[in-house]
N, C-alpha and C positions, 0 to 999 in steps of 0.2 A: 718105405715112404709110410706105412703104418707103423712101424717102430719110433720113428721121429716122432709123429701124432700123440703116439701113448706116452712120450716123454714129455714134449712140449705143452698139451693140452692143459696139464693140471698146474703146469707153472703159469699159463696165461689165465687161468680162473685165478691164483692167489694172487696175480700182479692186478688183475682186475677188481677182486674183492677189496683189496688194499687201497688203490683209487676211489672206491665208491664209498669207504667208509668215511673220509675227509671230506665228501660233498651232502653230505646227511644235514639235515636241519637240527641246529645244536639249541637244547635249552638247560638252563641251571636251576639247580636246586640246592638251598643252604640248609644245613642243618646247625641251629643254633640255641643253645638251652632246650635243647631236645624238642625243637619242633620244626618242621620244615617251612621255609621261606622261600618262594609263595606257595601256599596251600592249596592253590588251584595253577595249573598250566593249561591254555589252550595250545591245542597240537593239531595238525590238519589230517584229517581221518584219509587213510588208503595211503598213506607214505611212512616210510620208515623212517626213524629219526634217533636221536641219540641223544640221553639225559648225562649233563655231568653233574653229579653229587658230591657236593663240599660239604665236610663234617667238619664244623670250628669247634666241637665241643673237645673235652678233655677226654669223653669216654668213645668206644666204639657205638657205632649204630648198625642196623642191618635194614636197608634198603629192601622192602617187600612188597609184592602185587599180588594177591592170591588172580584176580581179574585179567592181569595180562602175562602173568606166569613167570616174575623176576623176583631173583633173592641174590642179595650180594651185601658182603660187610664191609662198612666204610670205616677206617682205622682211626683213631684221633688224628684231627689236624691234616687230613689227607682228602684227597677226592677219588671218585672211580667214574667212569664210564658205563652208561647202561644202554644198552641196544633195544628198542622198542619198537613193534609194529613189522607191518602196518595195520592200523587199528580200523573198527568200522566206526562210523559216527556213533556215538556214545560218552557214557560219564564212567570212567575207571579208577576204582580206589589204589590208592597205595599207602603205606605207613611204616613207620620204624618197628622194627620186631622187638626191641630192647626196651621202647617208650612208648608201647602202645595208646596208653592216655595221653600222651600228647602230640607226638609225631604223627600226624595224620595228612593227608592230601587226595587229591585226584586230578586225574589229566580228563580235560574235555578233549575230544576228539569233534572236530567240525569240519 
């Protein structure tokens, strides 16, 4: 019985993790002309969520935040999913590392 649990337990966790990811609140950001649209996202505090980042530019961008420790490249005309949280109530900055002068935004967890 212990051997069966050792084999089945990781499989059950993997299945539960996959099902849970699709149930997360989802928010969208678009990078266009090296600017994040919208530049401000309101998200629930204390809840894990996902952000879909769509890059409509012809050059890559890097979605980055030192406030919530994420860094991921978004290739031209493609999308990425970034999992965030749960966050405490507050304001969290994100930016496009390749165009820091224009690609700026923040999450407001409330």
